[in-house]
C-alpha positions in Angstrom: -1.1 9.5 0.4 1.0 7.2 2.5 2.4 9.5 5.1 1.2 9.2 8.7 1.0 13.0 9.1 1.4 14.9 12.3 -2.3 15.1 12.9 -3.1 11.5 12.1 -0.7 10.1 14.7 -3.3 10.8 17.3 -6.2 10.0 15.0 -7.3 6.9 16.8 -7.4 8.7 20.1 -9.9 11.2 18.6 -12.5 8.5 17.7 -15.3 8.8 20.1 -18.0 6.3 19.3 -21.6 7.7 19.3 -24.2 5.2 20.5 -27.1 4.5 18.2 -30.4 6.1 19.0 -31.9 2.9 20.3 -29.1 2.5 22.8 -29.7 6.0 24.1 -33.4 5.2 24.7 -33.1 1.8 26.3 -30.1 0.2 27.9 -30.2 -3.5 27.1 -27.6 -5.8 28.6 -25.6 -7.9 26.2 -26.7 -11.5 26.3 -25.1 -14.7 24.9 -28.3 -15.0 22.8 -27.2 -11.9 20.9 -24.7 -14.1 19.2 -26.2 -16.1 16.3 -24.0 -18.9 14.9 -26.0 -19.1 11.7 -25.3 -15.4 11.1 -21.6 -15.5 11.8 -21.0 -18.8 10.0 -23.4 -18.3 7.1 -22.3 -19.1 3.6 -20.5 -16.1 2.1 -20.8 -15.2 -1.6 -17.5 -14.0 -2.9 -19.4 -11.7 -5.3 -17.2 -12.6 -8.3 -17.8 -15.5 -10.7 -15.3 -18.3 -11.2 -14.4 -18.7 -14.8 -11.5 -19.4 -17.2 -10.0 -16.1 -16.3 -10.1 -16.4 -12.5 -10.1 -19.8 -10.8 -11.9 -21.1 -7.8 -8.7 -21.4 -5.9 -8.0 -17.6 -6.3 -5.3 -18.0 -8.8 -5.3 -16.6 -12.4 -7.3 -18.9 -14.6 -6.0 -20.8 -17.6 -7.2 -18.1 -20.0 -6.3 -15.1 -17.8 -5.5 -12.1 -20.0 -4.2 -8.6 -19.4 -3.7 -5.8 -21.8 -0.3 -4.1 -22.2 0.9 -0.5 -22.5 4.5 0.4 -23.4 5.7 4.0 -23.3 8.3 6.1 -25.0 8.5 9.6 -23.7 10.7 12.6 -24.5 10.1 15.5 -22.1 11.6 18.9 -21.2 11.4 20.7 -17.9 11.1 24.5 -18.0 11.9 25.7 -14.5 11.0 29.3 -15.3 7.3 28.6 -15.7 7.5 25.9 -14.2 6.1 23.5 -16.7 6.8 20.2 -18.5 6.3 19.6 -22.2 6.6 16.2 -23.9 6.1 13.9 -26.8 4.8 10.5 -26.0 4.1 7.3 -27.8 2.0 4.6 -26.1 2.2 1.2 -27.8 -1.0 -0.5 -26.7 -1.8 -4.2 -27.1 -5.3 -5.6 -26.8 -4.9 -9.1 -25.3 -8.6 -9.3 -24.4 -11.1 -11.5 -26.2 -13.1 -8.3 -27.0 -12.8 -6.0 -30.0 -12.3 -2.4 -28.6 -14.2 0.4 -30.3 -12.5 3.1 -28.2 -9.4 3.6 -26.1 -9.4 5.5 -22.7 -6.6 7.6 -21.3 -6.0 8.6 -17.7 -5.4 12.4 -17.5 -4.6 12.8 -13.9 -3.2 16.4 -14.2 -6.8 17.5 -14.8 -7.4 17.1 -11.1 -5.8 20.5 -10.8 -8.5 22.2 -12.9 -10.7 24.4 -10.8 -13.9 22.5 -11.8 -12.5 19.0 -11.4 -14.4 16.3 -9.7 -11.5 16.0 -7.2 -12.1 19.6 -6.1 -15.8 18.9 -5.5 -15.1 15.5 -3.8 -12.8 17.3 -1.4 -15.6 19.7 -0.5 -13.5 22.8 -1.2 -11.4 24.3 -4.0 -7.7 23.8 -4.1 -5.4 26.7 -3.2 -4.0 26.6 -6.7 -5.3 25.5 -10.1 -4.2 25.0 -13.7 -5.4 24.0 -17.1 -4.3 20.4 -16.4 -3.1 18.5 -19.4 -3.0 20.6 -22.6 -3.2 18.1 -25.4 -1.5 19.9 -28.3 -1.7 17.0 -30.8 -3.0 13.4 -30.6 -3.0 10.8 -33.4 -3.4 7.0 -33.6 -1.1 4.8 -35.7 -2.4 1.5 -37.0 -1.2 -0.8 -39.7 1.4 1.8 -40.7 -1.1 4.7 -41.1 -1.3 7.6 -38.6 -4.6 9.5 -38.2 -5.2 12.6 -36.1 -7.9 12.1 -33.5 -9.8 14.3 -31.0 -9.8 13.2 -27.4 -13.1 13.5 -25.7 -12.0 14.8 -22.3 -14.2 14.1 -19.3 -12.5 15.3 -16.1 -9.5 13.1 -15.6 -10.4 10.7 -18.4 -10.0 10.9 -22.1 -11.8 8.8 -24.8 -10.4 8.1 -28.2 -13.0 6.8 -30.7 -11.4 4.4 -33.2 -12.5 4.4 -36.9 -12.5 0.6 -36.6 -12.3 -1.7 -33.5 -9.0 -2.8 -32.2 -8.8 -6.5 -32.8 -9.0 -8.9 -29.9 -6.2 -11.3 -28.8 -3.2 -9.2 -30.0 -4.5 -6.1 -31.8 -2.1 -3.2 -31.6 -2.2 0.6 -31.8 0.2 3.4 -31.2 -1.1 6.6 -29.6 1.1 9.7 -30.3 0.5 12.6 -27.9 2.2 16.0 -27.7 1.3 17.8 -24.5 2.3 20.2 -21.8 1.1 21.2 -18.3 1.9 23.6 -15.5 3.6 21.9 -12.6 1.5 22.5 -9.4 3.2 24.2 -6.5 3.7 22.7 -3.1 0.8 24.5 -1.6 -1.6 23.0 -4.0 -1.4 19.6 -2.3 -1.8 16.4 -4.3 0.8 13.7 -5.0 3.3 15.6 -7.0 4.5 19.2 -7.5 7.5 21.4 -6.6 8.8 23.2 -3.5 12.0 24.9 -2.4 15.0 23.5 -0.6 17.5 26.0 0.7 19.7 25.6 -2.4 16.9 25.7 -4.9 13.6 24.0 -6.0 12.9 20.3 -6.0 10.5 19.1 -8.7 8.8 15.8 -7.7 7.1 14.7 -10.9 4.5 12.0 -11.0 1.3 11.6 -13.0 3.4 13.5 -15.6 2.3 11.7 -18.8 -1.1 10.6 -20.1 -1.6 6.9 -19.3 -3.8 4.1 -20.4 -6.9 3.1 -18.4 -7.2 -0.5 -17.5 -9.4 -2.8 -19.5 -10.0 -6.0 -17.6 -12.3 -9.0 -17.4 -14.3 -7.6 -14.4 -15.5 -4.2 -15.7 -14.1 -3.7 -19.2 -12.8 -0.2 -19.2 -12.3 0.8 -15.5 -12.7 4.6 -15.8 -13.0 5.8 -12.2 -12.0 9.5 -12.1 -8.9 10.5 -10.2 -10.1 11.9 -6.8 -6.7 11.4 -5.2 -7.3 7.7 -4.3 -4.3 6.7 -6.4 -4.0 4.3 -9.3 -5.0 1.3 -11.3 -2.6 0.8 -14.3 -1.5 -1.6 -17.0 2.0 -3.1 -17.1 4.6 -2.6 -19.8 8.1 -1.3 -20.5 9.2 2.4 -20.3 11.8 4.3 -22.1 11.9 7.9 -21.3 14.1 11.0 -21.5 14.0 14.3 -19.6 15.9 17.4 -20.7 16.8 19.7 -17.8 19.3 22.6 -17.1 22.8 21.1 -16.9 23.2 22.0 -13.2 20.3 19.7 -12.2 20.4 16.1 -11.0 17.6 13.7 -12.0 16.5 10.8 -9.9 14.2 8.5 -12.0 12.4 5.2 -11.8 14.4 2.5 -13.5 18.0 2.4 -14.8 20.0 5.4 -16.0 21.0 4.5 -19.6 23.4 7.3 -20.4 25.6 7.9 -17.4 28.5 8.8 -19.6 26.6 11.9 -20.9 25.2 13.2 -17.6 27.7 12.2 -14.9 31.3 12.9 -14.4 34.0 10.3 -14.5 34.4 10.5 -10.7 30.6 10.0 -10.2 30.6 7.0 -12.4 33.5 5.5 -10.5 31.7 6.1 -7.2 28.6 4.4 -8.5 30.6 1.4 -9.5 32.1 1.3 -6.0 28.5 1.5 -4.5 27.4 -1.4 -6.6 29.9 -3.6 -4.7 29.5 -2.0 -1.2 27.2 -2.8 1.7 28.2 0.5 3.2 26.8 3.7 1.9 29.0 5.5 -0.7 28.7 9.2 -1.5 28.1 10.0 -5.2 27.6 13.7 -4.6 28.4 14.7 -1.0 26.4 17.4 0.8 29.5 19.6 0.6 29.7 19.2 -3.2 26.1 20.4 -3.9 26.3 23.3 -6.4 29.9 22.7 -7.2 30.5 23.1 -11.0 32.9 20.1 -10.9 30.0 17.8 -10.2 28.5 18.4 -13.7 29.9 17.4 -17.0 29.2 20.9 -18.5 28.7 24.3 -17.0 25.6 25.6 -18.9 22.9 24.6 -21.4 20.9 21.5 -20.9 21.5 17.7 -20.4 19.1 14.9 -21.4 18.8 12.1 -18.9 17.7 8.7 -20.3 16.0 6.0 -18.2 14.5 2.7 -18.9 12.4 0.4 -16.7 10.9 -3.0 -17.7 7.7 -4.7 -16.6 6.3 -1.8 -14.5 3.0 0.0 -14.3 4.4 3.5 -13.9 7.5 5.7 -13.6 8.2 8.9 -11.6 11.2 11.3 -11.3 12.6 14.1 -9.1 14.8 16.9 -10.3 16.9 19.5 -8.5 20.2 21.2 -8.4 20.1 20.9 -4.6 20.7 17.2 -4.3 23.3 15.2 -2.5 23.3 11.6 -3.7 24.5 8.4 -2.1 24.1 4.7 -2.8 24.8 1.1 -1.7 24.4 -2.5 -2.9 21.1 -4.4 -2.3 21.7 -8.1 -1.8 18.8 -10.1 -3.3 17.9 -13.8 -3.4 19.8 -16.1 -5.8 22.9 -13.9 -5.5 21.3 -11.1 -7.5 21.7 -7.5 -6.5 20.3 -4.0 -7.0 21.3 -0.5 -6.0 19.7 1.6 -3.2 20.1 5.3 -3.7 19.1 8.4 -1.8 18.8 12.0 -3.0 18.4 14.9 -0.5 19.3 18.5 0.1 22.1 19.7 2.4 19.7 20.6 5.2 18.5 16.9 5.4 22.0 15.5 5.9 23.0 13.9 9.2 23.5 10.5 10.9 20.1 10.7 12.5 18.5 12.0 9.3 19.0 11.3 5.6 22.5 10.0 6.2 20.8 6.7 7.0 18.2 6.7 4.3 20.1 4.4 2.0 20.7 2.0 4.9 17.0 2.0 5.7 16.1 1.5 2.0 18.7 -1.3 1.5 17.7 -3.2 4.6 13.9 -3.0 3.8 14.3 -4.2 0.2 16.6 -7.1 1.3 14.2 -8.3 4.1 11.0 -7.9 2.1 12.7 -9.8 -0.8 13.8 -12.6 1.4 10.5 -12.9 3.3 7.9 -12.4 0.5 9.1 -11.9 -3.1 12.3 -10.8 -4.8 12.6 -7.1 -5.6 12.2 -6.9 -9.4 14.1 -3.8 -10.6 17.8 -2.7 -10.7 17.4 0.4 -8.5 15.4 1.6 -5.5 15.5 5.4 -4.9 14.5 7.5 -1.9 14.1 11.3 -2.5 13.8 14.0 0.1 11.4 16.5 -1.4 8.8 19.0 -0.3 7.2 17.8 2.9 3.6 18.6 1.8 3.8 16.2 -1.1 6.0 13.6 0.6 5.1 10.1 1.7 4.2 8.7 -1.7 5.5 5.7 -3.6 6.1 5.0 -7.3 7.8 2.0 -8.9 11.4 2.0 -7.8 11.2 5.6 -6.5 9.8 7.2 -3.3 8.8 10.8 -2.5 9.6 11.4 1.2 10.2 14.6 3.2 13.1 17.0 3.7 12.3 17.2 7.4 12.0 13.4 8.0 14.4 12.0 10.5 14.9 9.2 13.0 12.2 6.6 13.4 9.8 8.6 11.2 12.3 8.4 8.3 12.8 4.7 8.8 9.0 4.0 9.0 8.1 6.1 5.9 11.0 4.6 3.9 10.1 1.1 4.8 6.4 1.8 4.1 6.9 3.5 0.8 9.4 0.9 -0.6 7.1 -1.8 0.8 4.5 -0.6 -1.8 6.8 -2.2 -4.3 5.1 -5.5 -3.3 1.6 -3.9 -3.0 0.5 -2.6 -5.5 3.5 -2.3 -7.8 4.1 -6.0 -8.1 0.7 -7.3 -7.1 -1.3 -4.9 -9.1 -4.3 -4.0 -6.8 -6.8 -1.5 -7.9 -6.1 1.3 -5.5 -8.9 3.5 -6.7 -11.5 1.0 -5.5 -9.7 -1.2 -2.9 -7.2 1.1 -1.1 -7.3 -1.3 1.9 -5.5 -3.9 -0.1 -2.4 -1.9 -1.0 -2.3 0.2 2.2 -3.3 -2.6 4.6 -1.1 -5.3 3.1 1.8 -3.0 3.0 1.3 -1.8 6.6 1.1 -5.5 7.5 4.6 -6.3 6.1 5.9 -3.1 7.7 5.2 -4.5 11.1 7.7 -7.3 10.7 10.3 -5.0 9.0 10.2 -2.8 12.1 10.7 -5.8 14.3 13.6 -7.1 12.2 15.6 -3.9 11.4 18.8 -3.6 13.5 17.4 -5.9 16.2 14.2 -3.9 16.6 15.8 -0.4 16.7 12.5 1.2 15.7 10.1 -1.6 16.9 7.3 -2.1 17.6 5.7 -0.2 14.8 2.3 -1.5 15.6 2.5 0.2 19.0 4.5 3.3 18.2 2.7 4.3 15.0 -0.9 3.4 15.7 -1.0 3.6 19.5 0.6 7.0 20.3 0.4 6.3 24.0 2.2 3.0 23.8 -1.0 1.0 24.0 -1.8 -2.4 22.5 -3.2 -2.5 18.9 -5.8 -5.0 20.1 -7.2 -2.2 22.3 -6.6 0.7 19.8 -8.8 -1.0 17.2 -11.8 -1.0 19.6 -12.5 2.6 18.9 -13.1 1.7 15.2 -15.2 -1.4 16.0 -17.4 0.6 18.5 -17.9 3.6 16.2 -21.3 3.3 14.4 -20.1 5.7 11.7 -16.8 3.9 10.9 -16.8 2.5 7.4 -16.2 -1.2 6.7 -13.0 -2.3 5.1 -14.8 -3.3 1.9 -15.9 0.3 1.2 -15.2 2.1 -2.0 -12.0 3.9 -1.3 -13.3 7.3 -2.4 -16.0 7.2 0.2 -13.7 6.9 3.2 -13.2 10.3 4.8 -9.9 11.4 6.3 -11.0 10.7 9.9 -11.2 7.0 9.1 -8.7 6.6 6.3 -5.8 5.5 8.6 -7.8 3.6 11.2 -9.7 1.5 8.6 -7.8 1.5 5.3 -4.3 1.1 6.9 -4.7 -0.1 10.5 -7.8 -2.3 10.5 -6.8 -4.0 7.2 -3.2 -4.6 8.5 -4.3 -5.8 11.9 -6.7 -8.2 10.2 -3.8 -9.8 8.4 -1.8 -10.0 11.7 -4.7 -11.7 13.4 -5.1 -14.1 10.4 -1.4 -14.9 10.5 -0.7 -15.1 14.2 -4.1 -16.2 15.7 -6.2 -17.9 13.1 -3.9 -19.7 10.7 -0.5 -19.5 12.3 2.7 -18.4 10.4 3.4 -22.0 9.2 0.2 -21.9 7.1 -0.2 -18.2 6.4 3.3 -17.4 5.2 3.5 -20.0 2.3 0.0 -19.1 1.2 0.7 -15.4 1.2 4.0 -15.8 -0.6 2.3 -18.0 -3.2 -0.5 -15.4 -3.6 2.2 -12.7 -4.4 4.0 -15.0 -6.9 0.7 -16.1 -8.6 -0.5 -12.5 -9.1 2.9 -10.8 -9.7 2.3 -8.1 -12.4 -1.3 -9.0 -12.6 -4.6 -7.6 -11.3 -6.2 -9.6 -8.4 -9.5 -8.5 -6.9 -10.6 -9.0 -3.2 -12.4 -12.2 -4.1 -9.2 -13.6 -5.6 -7.3 -13.0 -2.3 -10.1 -14.4 -0.2 -10.3 -17.6 -2.3 -6.5 -18.0 -2.6 -5.9 -17.8 1.2 -8.7 -20.3 1.9 -7.5 -22.7 -0.7 -3.8 -22.5 -0.1 -4.1 -22.4 3.7 -6.8 -25.1 3.8 -9.3 -23.2 5.9 -12.9 -21.9 5.3 -12.6 -18.3 6.5 -16.0 -17.0 5.5 -16.8 -16.2 9.1 -13.6 -14.1 9.3 -14.1 -12.2 6.0 -17.7 -11.5 7.1 -17.0 -10.2 10.6 -13.8 -8.2 9.9 -14.1 -7.1 6.3 -17.9 -7.1 5.5 -18.8 -5.6 8.9 -17.2 -3.9 11.9 -18.4 -6.6 14.2 -17.0 -6.5 17.8 -15.5 -9.4 19.7 -16.5 -10.2 23.2 -15.6 -13.6 24.5 -16.3 -14.2 28.2 -15.7 -16.8 30.9 -19.3 -17.4 32.0 -18.6 -19.8 34.8 -16.3 -22.3 36.4 -17.9 -25.2 38.2 -17.7 -28.9 39.1 -15.6 -31.3 41.2 -11.9 -31.0 40.9 -11.6 -34.7 41.5 -13.5 -35.4 38.3 -12.3 -32.3 36.4 -13.8 -28.8 36.5 -15.9 -27.4 33.7 -15.2 -23.9 32.3 -17.8 -22.2 30.1 -16.7 -19.7 27.5 -19.4 -17.7 25.7 -19.5 -15.5 22.6 -21.3 -12.3 23.6 -21.1 -10.5 20.3 -21.0 -11.3 16.6 -17.3 -11.7 15.9 -15.4 -14.8 16.9 -11.7 -15.5 16.7 -9.7 -18.5 17.9 -8.6 -17.9 21.5 -6.3 -19.3 24.1 -7.8 -20.2 27.5 -5.1 -20.4 30.2 -5.9 -22.3 33.4 -3.7 -22.0 36.4 -4.0 -24.8 39.0 -3.4 -24.6 42.7 -0.4 -26.9 42.4 1.5 -24.2 40.5 1.1 -25.8 37.0 -0.9 -24.4 34.2 -2.4 -25.5 30.9 -3.4 -23.6 27.7 -6.5 -24.8 25.9 -6.9 -23.6 22.3 -10.5 -22.8 21.4 -11.0 -22.8 17.6 -13.6 -20.6 15.9 -15.8 -23.7 15.5 -16.3 -23.7 19.2 -19.1 -21.4 18.4 -20.4 -22.7 15.1 -23.5 -24.3 16.6 -23.9 -22.6 19.9 -23.1 -19.4 21.8 -21.0 -21.1 24.4 -18.6 -23.9 24.7 -17.1 -25.8 27.6 -13.6 -27.0 28.6 -13.1 -29.7 31.1 -9.8 -29.7 33.1 -7.8 -32.7 34.1 -9.2 -34.7 37.0 -7.5 -34.2 40.3 -6.4 -30.6 39.7 -8.1 -27.6 41.4 -8.4 -24.5 39.3 -6.9 -21.3 40.8 -7.7 -18.9 38.1 -8.6 -18.7 34.4 -7.7 -16.1 31.8 -9.0 -15.8 28.2 -6.4 -14.4 25.7 -3.7 -14.2 28.4 -1.2 -12.6 25.9 -3.7 -9.8 25.1 -3.6 -10.4 21.3 -7.3 -10.2 20.5 -9.5 -7.1 20.2 -11.9 -8.1 22.9 -14.2 -5.2 23.8 -14.7 -6.3 27.4 -11.6 -7.7 29.0 -13.3 -7.6 32.4 -15.1 -10.8 31.7 -11.9 -12.6 30.5 -10.7 -13.5 34.0 -12.0 -15.8 36.7 -10.3 -16.3 40.1 -11.2 -18.9 42.7 -12.9 -17.2 45.7 -13.4 -13.9 43.9 -16.8 -12.3 44.2 
């Protein structure tokens, strides 16, 4: 879940590092000898072979392949139960070089079964449970022949054995599934469900259809169970319909294909106006909620039809309690999209959801200009039950009824930022949550700086340093905690105490340090943009990112990946001594006292009032634990400061300052 909840805003402050047993027995002072250059700068194995599928430069190889899943779904919501029933056809294409003897489905609703692995992984039963997916009928169509099949269900996975293997390099099959499930209530938790607004229930439906597991060149079928660590999905086109009571409004991923059937003439005219407007336009005003004139018919049902191309998922939200507004999104190359918000009357207000579309529009525009163009015709923000809010799906966000002010801006920017990671760049969130969460939190930082001249900036202080501290200091609690997991941990193993500090914050701050302190924006930004473009709608792994950034930015970063990602190594650079004759130039010795190194600025102030900054590269410590800087001849040093702008996570800033005459 993406929300920074009320408790986790003070999460970092609660981290109290426990010293290892040896430290409790014997206090040993840190020495420069503790730093070993051959350890920090040792060759680093990426752990993934280079081949025709994934190149040494981190880009997709010449024979990179990816399977495809297209979906056609016809669903019906029954609010009385509440439940959803549907018929689905998955058109699956095997582009791999392998013949597939079986097909695997993701059955994420089975997480709500009382004996699911997710229940046991959480260490306690959920407050509510259901039968999960009830598969009423399943068949496989091949070569014009349709055959009933039995799905072998194992927790949140389902295996379909094929009577003959699906041919490689283009073999096709169509899976027909008729199914239904009970919609979990708000109190159940999870990433979807329903809850009440003042004017009626809101149904936030995600993981609402059986989906294909990914078959890739790294593991074959990647069948990790759903333990609430999100998703890894194939790309394809979606065409789906949802039949609901006529008084309800549906917000869905993708483009509404039948507005003439489900909207009034006035609403269609307002949408046309919004498509040409930078200002927010009301489609259904808060004062119109529940008004019979807002619906094309008074009773019965209506079927809403949506389509979305080149996506890995779709979600939808349904309620009779929605107000609805929209505005144009201006995209690169004179293209445009539509930002829309749906929210109940109690969420309205200039300091609340009345600005949601403004926040959404601005975020999409800036992310598109800075990193990669937004790929879909609409972006939707929905105010739903708070307990299942703060969650992203392609083109549609689940946020909270009670969100307001800076919290609403931050959660909106963060959730739509997930368009880029992992909706466009298709990271495996179930294994590598640090990639989608950390990368997205990283781009959030700059969006907060940019929006309305920094109205809600700086996010890096306000969100992760509740007392207004510096992120370079806030991360120290993680680096000093012997129980904190490393970034490259399997996502399911990271407990809640460390999820935000490591998966979000440390991962994001690592990219900030890489951009601002190690490479510089002039090298980082083009490389990062090229990485996004190269892997758009594909499945990169951590090694692909590491290789790509090294190759595109022109820097061996093995020491950085090792220290920040493979380990929680601390940084402690120190001014050891300042000596010599000013007439000949004074010598300043800077030492690495711990295992991590980062390029650092050494600022020297002279007695004549001038100063000079010396930039110490990481290679200052590649052969030895200390390096020296010699100042200009004829100038007397008054004081010296390491990292004067306080950008680095230095664990002991007391040894970063030297003053002439100080004892």
